[in-house]
C-alpha positions in Angstrom: -25.8 5.3 -27.2 -28.1 3.4 -24.9 -26.8 1.4 -22.0 -26.6 -2.4 -22.2 -29.1 -4.7 -20.5 -28.6 -5.1 -16.8 -27.2 -8.5 -15.6 -30.7 -9.3 -14.3 -32.3 -8.6 -17.7 -29.6 -10.6 -19.3 -30.2 -13.6 -17.1 -34.0 -13.3 -17.8 -33.0 -14.1 -21.4 -30.4 -16.7 -20.7 -29.7 -19.6 -18.4 -26.3 -20.9 -17.7 -27.1 -24.5 -16.7 -25.4 -27.5 -15.1 -24.6 -26.5 -11.6 -27.8 -27.5 -9.9 -31.6 -27.8 -10.4 -33.8 -24.7 -10.5 -35.4 -23.8 -7.2 -39.1 -23.1 -7.0 -39.5 -19.3 -7.1 -42.6 -19.5 -4.9 -40.7 -21.3 -2.2 -37.9 -18.8 -2.3 -40.3 -15.9 -1.9 -41.9 -17.7 1.1 -38.5 -18.3 2.7 -37.5 -14.7 2.1 -40.6 -13.4 3.8 -40.2 -15.9 6.7 -36.7 -14.6 7.4 -37.7 -11.0 7.0 -40.4 -11.5 9.6 -39.0 -14.1 12.0 -35.3 -13.7 11.7 -35.0 -10.0 11.3 -38.3 -9.1 12.9 -39.3 -6.6 10.2 -42.1 -6.2 7.7 -42.2 -4.3 4.4 -43.3 -1.1 6.1 -40.1 -0.7 8.1 -37.6 -2.9 6.4 -34.5 -1.2 4.8 -32.6 -2.5 1.8 -30.0 -3.9 4.2 -32.8 -5.9 5.9 -33.8 -7.2 2.5 -30.2 -8.2 1.8 -29.9 -10.2 5.0 -33.3 -11.9 4.4 -32.0 -12.9 1.0 -28.6 -14.1 2.5 -30.5 -16.2 5.1 -32.7 -17.7 2.4 -29.7 -18.7 0.3 -27.9 -20.0 3.4 -30.8 -22.4 4.1 -29.7 -24.3 1.0 -26.2 -24.7 2.4 -26.8 -25.8 6.0 -28.4 -29.2 5.1 -25.6 -30.0 2.7 -23.0 -28.8 5.3 -24.4 -31.0 8.1 -24.8 -34.1 5.9 -21.4 -33.7 4.4 -19.8 -33.4 7.9 -21.7 -36.5 9.1 -20.5 -38.4 6.0 -16.9 -37.4 6.5 -17.1 -38.3 10.2 -18.4 -41.8 9.2 -15.9 -42.4 6.3 -13.0 -40.5 7.9 -11.2 -39.4 4.7 -7.9 -37.6 4.7 -8.4 -33.9 5.5 -6.6 -31.1 4.0 -5.8 -27.9 6.0 -4.9 -24.9 3.9 -3.1 -22.5 6.2 -3.1 -18.9 4.9 -3.0 -15.6 6.6 -5.0 -14.1 3.7 -8.3 -15.2 2.3 -9.4 -12.4 -0.1 -13.0 -13.6 -0.5 -14.8 -10.6 -1.9 -18.6 -10.9 -1.8 -20.1 -14.3 -1.2 -23.9 -13.9 -1.8 -24.0 -13.9 -5.6 -21.1 -16.4 -5.8 -23.1 -18.8 -3.6 -26.2 -18.4 -5.7 -24.2 -19.2 -8.8 -22.6 -22.2 -7.3 -25.9 -23.6 -6.0 -27.7 -22.9 -9.3 -30.0 -20.4 -7.6 -29.1 -17.3 -9.4 -31.9 -17.2 -12.0 -34.6 -18.3 -9.4 -33.4 -15.7 -6.9 -33.4 -13.0 -9.6 -37.0 -13.8 -10.5 -38.1 -14.1 -6.8 -36.7 -10.6 -5.9 -38.1 -9.2 -9.1 -41.6 -10.4 -8.2 -41.1 -9.0 -4.7 -40.4 -5.6 -6.2 -36.7 -5.6 -5.2 -33.6 -4.8 -7.3 -31.2 -7.8 -7.1 -28.2 -5.7 -8.2 -29.0 -3.1 -5.5 -29.1 -5.9 -2.9 -25.8 -7.4 -4.0 -24.1 -4.0 -3.8 -25.0 -3.8 -0.1 -22.6 -6.6 0.8 -19.1 -5.5 1.8 -16.1 -7.2 0.4 -14.5 -9.6 2.9 -11.1 -8.1 2.7 -8.9 -10.6 4.5 -6.0 -9.8 2.2 -4.9 -7.2 -0.4 -3.5 -9.0 -3.4 -2.9 -12.2 -5.3 -1.9 -14.3 -2.4 -5.3 -13.9 -0.7 -7.2 -14.2 -4.0 -5.4 -17.5 -4.7 -6.4 -18.9 -1.4 -10.1 -17.8 -2.0 -10.1 -19.3 -5.5 -8.7 -22.5 -4.1 -11.6 -22.7 -1.6 -14.0 -22.2 -4.4 -12.6 -25.2 -6.3 -12.5 -27.2 -3.1 -16.2 -26.8 -2.3 -17.7 -26.4 -5.8 -16.0 -29.1 -7.8 -14.0 -31.5 -5.6 -15.8 -31.0 -2.3 -12.5 -31.8 -0.6 -12.8 -32.4 3.2 -11.7 -28.9 4.4 -12.4 -26.7 7.3 -12.0 -22.9 6.8 -12.6 -19.6 8.4 -16.2 -18.7 9.4 -17.6 -15.3 10.2 -20.9 -13.8 11.2 -21.5 -11.8 8.1 -23.9 -12.8 5.3 -23.9 -16.5 4.6 -21.4 -17.8 7.0 -21.8 -18.8 10.6 -19.7 -17.9 13.7 -17.9 -20.2 16.0 -17.9 -19.2 19.7 -14.6 -18.3 21.2 -12.9 -21.1 23.1 -9.9 -21.2 25.4 -6.8 -23.0 24.3 -3.4 -23.3 25.7 -0.3 -22.0 24.0 3.2 -20.9 25.0 2.8 -17.2 24.7 5.1 -15.3 27.1 5.6 -18.5 29.1 8.3 -17.1 31.3 7.8 -16.0 34.9 7.8 -12.3 35.8 11.6 -12.4 36.3 12.3 -13.8 32.9 14.5 -16.5 34.5 12.2 -19.5 34.6 10.0 -21.1 32.0 6.6 -21.7 33.6 4.9 -23.4 30.7 1.8 -22.5 28.8 -0.7 -19.7 29.5 -4.3 -19.7 28.2 -5.1 -17.8 25.0 -8.6 -17.1 23.8 -9.0 -18.4 20.3 -11.0 -15.4 19.1 -9.5 -12.6 17.0 -10.3 -9.9 19.6 -7.6 -11.5 21.7 -5.1 -9.9 19.4 -6.4 -6.4 19.2 -4.2 -4.9 21.9 -0.8 -5.4 20.3 1.0 -3.4 17.8 3.5 -3.6 14.9 5.7 -6.6 14.3 4.8 -8.1 17.7 1.1 -8.1 16.7 1.9 -9.7 13.3 3.9 -12.5 15.0 1.1 -13.1 17.5 -1.4 -13.2 14.7 0.6 -15.8 12.8 1.1 -17.9 15.9 -2.6 -17.6 16.9 -3.6 -18.9 13.5 -1.4 -22.0 13.5 -1.9 -22.8 17.2 -5.6 -22.8 17.1 -5.6 -24.7 13.8 -3.3 -27.4 15.1 -5.2 -27.9 18.3 -8.4 -28.5 16.2 -6.5 -30.8 13.8 -5.2 -32.9 16.7 -8.6 -32.9 18.4 -10.2 -34.3 15.2 -7.5 -36.9 14.8 -7.9 -38.1 18.3 -11.6 -38.4 17.9 -11.3 -40.6 14.8 -10.9 -44.3 14.7 -7.1 -43.8 14.3 -6.8 -41.9 17.6 -8.4 -41.7 20.9 -9.4 -38.9 23.3 -7.4 -40.9 25.9 -3.8 -39.7 25.3 -2.4 -42.9 26.7 -3.8 -44.8 23.8 -3.2 -42.3 21.0 -1.0 -43.4 18.2 0.2 -40.8 15.8 1.6 -43.3 13.3 -1.3 -42.6 10.9 -1.3 -38.8 11.3 0.3 -38.0 7.9 -2.1 -40.4 6.2 -5.1 -38.6 7.6 -3.8 -35.0 7.7 -2.2 -32.8 5.1 -1.2 -29.2 6.0 -0.4 -26.8 3.1 1.5 -23.7 4.1 0.4 -20.8 1.8 3.7 -18.9 1.8 5.8 -18.4 5.0 3.2 -16.7 7.1 1.9 -19.9 8.7 5.5 -21.4 9.0 5.2 -21.5 12.8 3.0 -24.6 12.2 6.2 -26.6 11.9 7.7 -25.8 15.3 4.2 -25.7 16.9 3.4 -29.2 15.7 6.8 -30.4 17.0 6.1 -28.7 20.3 2.8 -30.5 20.6 4.1 -33.9 19.6 7.3 -33.8 21.7 6.2 -31.8 24.8 2.6 -32.8 25.1 2.2 -36.1 23.3 5.7 -37.3 24.5 6.9 -38.6 21.1 10.7 -38.8 20.7 12.2 -36.2 18.4 12.9 -38.4 15.4 9.4 -39.8 15.4 7.8 -36.3 15.8 10.0 -34.9 13.0 9.1 -37.6 10.6 5.4 -37.0 11.2 5.8 -33.2 10.8 7.7 -33.4 7.6 5.3 -35.9 6.0 2.4 -33.8 7.1 3.5 -30.3 5.9 4.0 -28.9 2.4 5.0 -25.4 1.4 4.0 -23.1 -1.5 6.4 -20.3 -2.3 5.0 -17.1 -3.8 7.9 -14.9 -4.4 11.4 -14.8 -5.8 12.3 -11.4 -4.2 14.7 -12.0 -1.3 13.3 -9.1 0.7 9.8 -10.5 0.6 10.9 -13.8 2.3 9.8 -13.5 5.9 12.4 -13.3 8.6 11.8 -12.9 12.3 14.2 -11.2 14.7 15.5 -13.7 17.3 15.0 -11.2 20.1 11.3 -11.1 19.3 10.9 -14.9 19.3 12.9 -15.1 22.5 10.4 -12.8 24.1 7.1 -14.2 22.8 7.9 -17.8 21.7 11.0 -19.0 23.5 10.1 -22.7 23.3 9.6 -22.4 19.6 12.9 -20.7 19.2 14.5 -23.7 21.1 12.8 -26.1 18.7 14.0 -24.1 15.7 17.5 -24.1 16.9 17.4 -27.9 17.3 15.9 -28.3 13.8 18.6 -26.1 12.4 21.4 -28.0 14.2 20.2 -31.3 13.0 19.7 -30.0 9.5 23.2 -28.4 9.3 24.7 -31.7 10.5 23.0 -33.4 7.5 24.3 -30.7 5.1 27.8 -31.0 6.5 27.8 -34.8 6.1 26.9 -34.4 2.4 29.1 -31.3 1.7 32.0 -31.6 4.3 33.9 -28.5 4.9 31.6 -26.3 2.8 31.1 -23.6 5.4 29.8 -21.0 3.0 27.0 -23.5 2.1 26.2 -24.0 5.7 25.9 -20.3 6.2 23.6 -19.9 3.2 21.4 -22.8 4.2 21.1 -22.1 7.9 17.8 -21.2 9.3 19.5 -18.6 11.5 20.9 -15.6 9.8 23.9 -14.2 11.8 24.8 -11.1 9.9 23.3 -7.8 11.3 20.3 -8.4 13.4 20.1 -12.1 14.2 17.0 -13.5 12.4 15.2 -16.7 11.6 14.6 -17.3 7.9 11.1 -18.7 7.8 11.3 -19.8 4.1 14.3 -22.0 5.1 12.2 -23.4 8.0 9.4 -24.2 5.6 11.7 -26.0 3.2 13.4 -28.1 5.8 10.2 -29.0 7.6 8.1 -29.9 4.5 8.0 -33.0 2.2 7.1 -30.9 -0.8 7.9 -27.4 -2.0 6.2 -25.8 -5.0 6.3 -22.7 -7.1 3.2 -21.3 -8.7 4.3 -21.1 -12.4 6.8 -23.1 -14.3 9.2 -20.2 -14.8 8.9 -19.4 -11.1 9.5 -23.0 -10.0 12.6 -23.1 -12.2 14.0 -19.9 -10.7 13.6 -21.1 -7.1 15.5 -24.2 -8.1 18.2 -22.4 -10.0 18.8 -19.4 -7.7 16.6 -18.6 -4.7 16.7 -22.1 -3.1 19.4 -23.6 -5.3 21.3 -25.1 -2.3 18.2 -26.8 -1.0 17.3 -28.1 -4.4 20.8 -29.7 -4.7 20.3 -31.3 -1.3 16.8 -32.7 -1.8 15.7 -32.3 -5.5 12.8 -34.7 -5.0 11.0 -32.2 -2.8 10.6 -29.5 -5.5 7.5 -29.3 -7.8 5.5 -26.8 -9.8 1.8 -26.1 -9.5 0.8 -23.3 -11.8 -1.9 -21.1 -10.3 -5.4 -21.0 -11.5 -8.7 -19.0 -11.1 -12.2 -20.1 -10.5 -14.4 -19.9 -13.7 -17.5 -19.6 -11.5 -16.7 -16.2 -10.1 -14.5 -15.0 -13.0 -16.8 -15.8 -15.9 -20.3 -17.0 -14.9 -20.7 -14.5 -12.1 -18.9 -11.4 -13.4 -19.5 -11.8 -17.2 -22.9 -13.6 -17.7 -23.3 -12.4 -21.2 -20.0 -13.9 -22.4 -20.7 -17.1 -20.4 -24.0 -17.5 -22.3 -22.7 -16.9 -25.8 -20.0 -19.5 -25.0 -22.6 -22.0 -23.7 -24.8 -21.4 -26.8 -21.9 -22.8 -28.9 -20.3 -25.5 -26.8 -22.7 -26.2 -23.9 -22.0 -25.5 -20.3 -19.7 -28.3 -19.3 -16.8 -25.8 -19.4 -18.1 -24.4 -16.1 -16.7 -27.4 -14.2 -14.1 -28.4 -16.8 -12.5 -25.4 -18.4 -10.6 -27.4 -20.9 -13.9 -27.6 -22.9 -13.2 -24.0 -24.0 -10.9 -25.5 -26.6 -14.0 -26.3 -28.6 -14.2 -22.5 -29.3 -11.2 -22.8 -31.6 -13.7 -24.1 -34.2 -15.5 -20.7 -34.0 -12.5 -18.4 -34.5 -13.6 -17.5 -38.0 -17.3 -17.7 -37.3 -18.8 -14.3 -38.2 -21.7 -14.7 -35.8 -19.6 -15.6 -32.8 -17.1 -12.8 -33.6 -20.0 -10.4 -33.7 -21.5 -11.7 -30.4 -18.1 -11.6 -28.5 -17.5 -8.1 -29.7 -21.0 -7.0 -28.7 -20.7 -8.4 -25.2 -17.4 -6.6 -24.7 -18.9 -3.3 -25.8 -21.8 -3.8 -23.5 -19.5 -4.4 -20.6 -17.5 -1.3 -21.5 -20.6 0.9 -21.6 -21.7 -0.4 -18.2 -18.3 0.3 -16.7 -18.1 3.7 -18.3 -21.4 4.6 -16.6 -20.0 3.3 -13.3 -16.9 5.5 -13.7 -19.0 8.5 -14.5 -21.1 7.9 -11.4 -18.3 7.1 -9.0 -15.4 9.0 -10.3 -17.1 11.9 -12.1 -15.0 11.2 -15.2 -16.7 10.9 -18.5 -14.8 8.5 -20.8 -15.1 7.4 -24.4 -16.6 3.9 -24.3 -15.2 3.3 -27.8 -11.7 3.9 -26.6 -9.3 1.1 -25.8 -9.7 0.2 -22.2 -6.1 -0.3 -21.0 -6.1 -1.8 -17.5 -3.4 -2.6 -14.9 -4.8 -3.7 -11.6 -2.6 -5.3 -9.0 -0.7 -4.6 -5.9 1.4 -1.4 -6.3 5.1 -2.4 -6.3 8.2 -1.4 -8.2 8.6 -4.8 -9.7 5.1 -4.7 -11.2 6.3 -1.6 -13.0 3.2 0.7 -12.9 5.9 3.3 -13.6 6.5 1.9 -17.0 2.8 2.3 -17.7 3.0 5.9 -16.5 5.9 6.7 -18.8 3.9 5.4 -21.8 0.9 7.5 -20.9 3.0 10.6 -20.6 4.7 9.7 -23.9 1.2 9.5 -25.6 0.2 12.8 -24.0 3.3 14.5 -25.4 2.7 13.1 -28.9 -0.8 14.3 -29.0 0.2 17.8 -27.7 3.0 17.9 -30.3 0.7 17.1 -33.2 -3.0 17.5 -32.2 -4.2 16.9 -35.7 -2.7 13.5 -36.1 -5.0 10.4 -35.7 -4.6 8.6 -32.4 -6.4 5.5 -31.3 -8.3 6.7 -28.2 -7.2 5.1 -25.0 -8.5 5.0 -21.4 -5.7 3.9 -19.0 -6.8 2.6 -15.7 -4.5 1.6 -12.8 -5.7 0.2 -9.5 -4.2 -1.5 -6.5 -3.1 -1.0 -2.9 0.3 -0.1 -1.4 1.7 -1.5 1.8 1.4 1.1 4.6 5.1 1.7 5.0 6.1 1.5 1.3 6.9 5.1 0.3 7.7 4.6 -3.3 4.5 2.7 -3.9 2.5 5.5 -2.3 4.2 8.0 -4.6 3.4 5.9 -7.6 -0.3 6.2 -6.7 0.2 10.0 -6.3 1.9 10.1 -9.7 -1.0 8.3 -11.4 -3.5 10.7 -10.0 -1.3 13.7 -10.8 -1.0 12.6 -14.4 -4.7 12.1 -14.6 -5.4 15.5 -13.3 -3.4 17.1 -16.1 -4.4 14.9 -19.0 -8.1 14.5 -18.1 -8.6 18.3 -18.0 -6.6 19.3 -21.1 -9.1 20.4 -23.8 -6.6 19.6 -26.5 -6.5 16.0 -25.4 -10.3 15.6 -25.2 -11.5 12.0 -25.0 -8.5 10.7 -26.9 -6.6 9.9 -23.7 -7.7 9.5 -20.1 -5.9 8.2 -17.0 -7.8 7.0 -14.0 -6.7 5.6 -10.7 -9.3 3.0 -9.5 -9.6 3.8 -5.8 -10.1 1.1 -3.2 -9.5 -1.7 -5.7 -11.1 -4.9 -4.4 -12.7 -8.1 -5.6 -16.1 -6.5 -6.4 -14.5 -3.8 -8.4 -12.4 -6.3 -10.2 -15.6 -8.1 -11.2 -16.7 -4.9 -13.0 -13.5 -3.8 -14.7 -12.1 -7.1 -15.9 -15.0 -8.0 -18.2 -14.7 -4.5 -19.7 -11.0 -4.5 -20.3 -9.5 -4.6 -23.8 -5.9 -4.7 -22.8 -4.3 -6.4 -19.8 -1.0 -5.0 -18.5 1.3 -7.7 -17.2 4.6 -5.9 -17.5 6.8 -7.0 -14.5 10.5 -7.3 -15.0 11.2 -10.8 -16.3 12.1 -13.1 -13.5 10.3 -11.2 -10.7 6.6 -12.2 -10.9 5.9 -15.6 -9.4 2.8 -16.2 -11.4 0.0 -13.7 -11.3 -3.7 -14.6 -11.5 -5.1 -11.3 -12.8 -3.5 -12.1 -16.1 -5.6 -15.3 -16.3 -8.9 -13.5 -15.3 -8.4 -11.0 -18.1 -7.5 -13.7 -20.6 -10.7 -15.6 -19.7 -12.8 -12.5 -20.1 -11.6 -11.5 -23.5 -8.8 -9.0 -22.9 -5.5 -9.3 -24.8 -2.3 -9.3 -22.8 0.6 -6.9 -23.2 3.4 -8.4 -21.1 6.9 -9.7 -20.5 7.8 -13.3 -20.5 7.4 -13.6 -16.7 5.2 -15.6 -14.4 2.2 -17.3 -15.9 2.5 -15.1 -19.0 5.0 -17.7 -20.3 2.5 -20.5 -20.1 -0.3 -18.2 -21.4 1.8 -17.5 -24.5 2.4 -21.2 -25.0 -1.3 -22.0 -24.8 -2.6 -19.2 -27.0 0.4 -18.8 -29.2 2.9 -15.9 -28.6 1.5 -14.2 -31.7 -1.9 -13.8 -29.9 -0.3 -11.8 -27.1 1.7 -8.6 -27.2 5.0 -9.8 -25.8 7.9 -7.4 -25.4 11.1 -6.7 -23.5 13.9 -8.6 -21.8 13.7 -12.3 -21.0 15.1 -13.7 -17.8 18.4 -14.5 -19.4 18.7 -10.9 -20.7 18.0 -9.5 -17.2 20.7 -11.9 -15.7 23.2 -10.8 -18.4 22.4 -7.1 -17.6 22.9 -7.8 -13.9 26.4 -9.1 -14.7 27.3 -6.3 -17.0 25.6 -3.5 -15.0 22.5 -1.4 -15.7 23.0 2.3 -16.3 19.7 4.2 -16.5 21.4 7.4 -17.7 22.5 5.7 -20.9 18.8 5.3 -21.8 18.0 8.8 -20.6 20.7 10.3 -22.8 19.9 8.1 -25.9 16.1 8.2 -26.1 14.6 11.8 -26.5 11.0 10.9 -25.7 12.1 9.2 -22.4 14.3 12.1 -21.5 11.4 14.5 -22.1 9.1 12.5 -19.8 11.7 12.3 -17.0 12.4 16.0 -17.3 8.7 16.7 -16.9 8.6 14.7 -13.7 11.7 16.5 -12.4 10.5 20.0 -13.2 7.1 19.6 -11.5 5.1 19.6 -14.8 2.5 17.3 -13.2 2.8 18.8 -9.8 3.1 22.6 -10.3 2.3 23.4 -6.7 4.9 21.0 -5.4 7.7 20.9 -8.1 9.8 18.4 -6.1 7.0 16.0 -5.4 8.3 13.2 -7.6 12.0 13.7 -7.0 12.1 10.4 -5.1 10.6 8.5 -8.1 13.0 10.2 -10.5 16.0 9.5 -8.2 15.0 5.9 -8.0 14.5 5.5 -11.7 17.8 7.2 -12.5 20.1 5.8 -9.8 18.6 2.8 -8.0 16.1 1.0 -10.2 16.5 -2.8 -9.5 13.7 -3.5 -12.0 15.2 -1.7 -15.0 12.2 0.3 -16.3 14.2 2.3 -18.8 15.7 -0.9 -20.3 12.3 -2.0 -21.5 10.9 1.4 -22.4 11.6 1.4 -26.1 10.3 -2.2 -26.6 7.2 -1.3 -24.6 6.4 1.8 -26.6 6.8 -0.1 -29.8 4.6 -2.9 -28.6 1.9 -0.4 -27.6 2.0 1.0 -31.1 1.2 -2.5 -32.4 -1.7 -2.7 -29.9 -3.2 0.5 -31.3 -2.8 -0.6 -34.8 -4.6 -3.9 -34.3 -7.3 -2.3 -32.2 -8.4 -0.4 -35.3 -9.3 -3.7 -36.9 -12.2 -5.0 -34.7 -12.6 -8.3 -36.5 -8.9 -9.3 -36.3 -8.7 -8.1 -32.7 -11.7 -10.2 -31.7 -10.3 -13.3 -33.4 -7.3 -13.0 -31.2 -9.6 -12.5 -28.2 -11.5 -15.8 -29.1 -8.2 -17.7 -29.4 -7.2 -16.4 -25.9 -10.5 -17.4 -24.3 -10.4 -20.8 -26.0 -6.9 -21.6 -24.7 -7.4 -20.4 -21.1 -8.7 -23.8 -19.9 -5.3 -24.7 -18.3 -5.7 -21.8 -15.9 -8.6 -23.1 -13.8 -8.1 -23.5 -10.1 -9.9 -26.8 -10.4 -6.9 -28.2 -12.3 -4.5 -26.6 -9.8 -6.2 -28.2 -6.8 -6.5 -31.6 -8.5 -2.7 -31.5 -9.0 -2.1 -30.5 -5.4 -4.3 -33.4 -4.3 -2.7 -36.1 -6.4 0.9 -35.0 -6.3 1.4 -33.4 -2.9 -1.4 -34.5 -0.5 -1.6 -38.0 -1.8 -5.4 -38.2 -2.4 -7.4 -39.0 -5.4 -10.9 -37.5 -6.2 -13.7 -40.0 -5.9 -17.4 -39.6 -6.4 -19.9 -40.7 -3.7 -23.5 -40.3 -2.9 -24.4 -38.8 0.5 -27.8 -39.8 1.8 -30.2 -36.9 2.0 -33.5 -37.2 3.8 -35.0 -34.3 1.9 -34.0 -35.8 -1.5 -36.8 -37.9 -2.9 -34.2 -40.2 -4.4 -32.7 -40.6 -1.0 -29.2 -39.4 -2.0 -27.2 -36.2 -2.4 -24.4 -36.2 -4.9 -21.1 -35.1 -3.5 -17.4 -35.5 -4.3 -14.7 -35.8 -1.7 -11.0 -36.4 -1.8 -10.4 -39.4 0.4 -8.6 -42.2 -1.5 -4.9 -42.3 -0.7 -2.5 -42.6 -3.6 -0.3 -45.6 -3.0 
């Protein structure tokens, strides 16, 4: 079977329109050569592919800098409210192709490099993924940035770096209260200088390093925020004349999880200690400025800092936190007099064991809005995780269901599908994903069904070739591509997937002549460095693959592959090729998920529990168009009350017992028979996420998957229904809701004057109209 067309050849035949005008190919070639010669000081005789990559990156960046400067000038003149999205993770991936897509330069750049005798795909592969994160939290932040700058153009300042398209800021010196005690430890001597450059942090280790990183991020950000505010017409560089009354009207700070929570005491420190505001005034400003997004319902994942570490590194902040806590508990006691257990539960200071500060509690107390990231998640934090806080101030709590950017996760990574969609409904969906609902009219259209199935098969062929090249594993491209890619964690239940794979293996071995729907199972993700069980799960996946993939009886009917170094650029390859998306966390444990949305948009069907955003996906597409199985939240809660006994399932289900016995006996690790004893012990005796309880339902649901996969037409009709109903899950929608409902701004369209525009104007959108 021949390989599908390359993305370049595909784009030669198609044109996804509507993002920007087409750039003159000749001008692009001239600019490319200019940068090769005068920026990189190379010619074609000595230039390497990496040189060509940088020449292309500089050429594309040229189209950004003018817009950047004009936009900043316009914002300086109009002084709109600015939004500061504080996150310790921005999992950006590669930026070159994404920028070309968003600027409408992709086709022109393809043609220019082709005429120059260069391979665009080869150049794009040179760029390293910007890995400032390792999972959904960082990808969510990156997707939010895409929606900010591509659709709403929201006044936002973000991280800059020297690589590729972005520019570097010089290091500058700022003051901050790191280690502000004298050498005796008896006297506070005020602030010491810190260099606002990441290299400042490279000499510290462990938890101390992490705390310094978190403080460095918020301290540098807040100093920049206040500098900008003072330079506006609402403030003044002369501190005597500065009024902070308008600060919350001109500044919104969104805390992406608890990692930037020190922004609250840091802002209080600046306002009280430096700007000399009284406490009540400073606190009112802080609360009206800050908002908090929660990303987890797992208690152990909520950040807590030991008091002794804060005493050493940030003693003034600890004093401020104590004061915040005392005033807050006084308020709680006034509303619930004598309820000492409630006071203990709601305190920012945890007294049991090692004395710690609960940073999630600090975020809730110090913010005017708190949101979850899927409706079920927001309900859970109100009903259980933060129930006491919700009862105290219910008006603070909201939901903002996560979203993904369709530019990267459809137009960029799946151009073939993007084009067949545009051929039917136009390309307005790129900036308004709700337009995908128009595809419902094509669910029974034979031509569209055929085109969607053809694109999926081309993507599978391409990814199969990639796997053979990179992993030396030859897979059946006609097999069902069953994919679970996400952070490795017990609650995400990669182990349930493993149990199913071993069950399939045992069934084939028992009756090799029986017909089986061929399946290639791929698991990818990263484990936290100190998370032993997660690392053992990775080891288990590779061990199962070593046995199955080399068993001649199994052949190409079943393969299992661990996708090493899973990252954004690899996701852009595997997601368009996937047939089945595994979203199988224990109900009530996944906050939202965004991978589930990416798979849905790219034509994979979901097998999953009613957890996170799966619930809303099922509502949009219809539960009959997903493969839903297992316990619901109320079932899990009832099992928690009654007690979960894994051995009951082990004793009752023969196939499950066989799988566990194989793990215990070393069947998949003959040289180390006890290798997986910790996994078996956890599953049998200490499994908080109840893998065995959903095993039977999961196996049965997977049988339904295989049965439907044999009917290509009916499978593809469900795929089309999923794509057509994925419009809700755009990050454009998410950011618009944050803007209107938390930050208090409304999107408005303006024209920015542009000297190089023959019409004398440059279209732009910014968020600057306060909601009254």
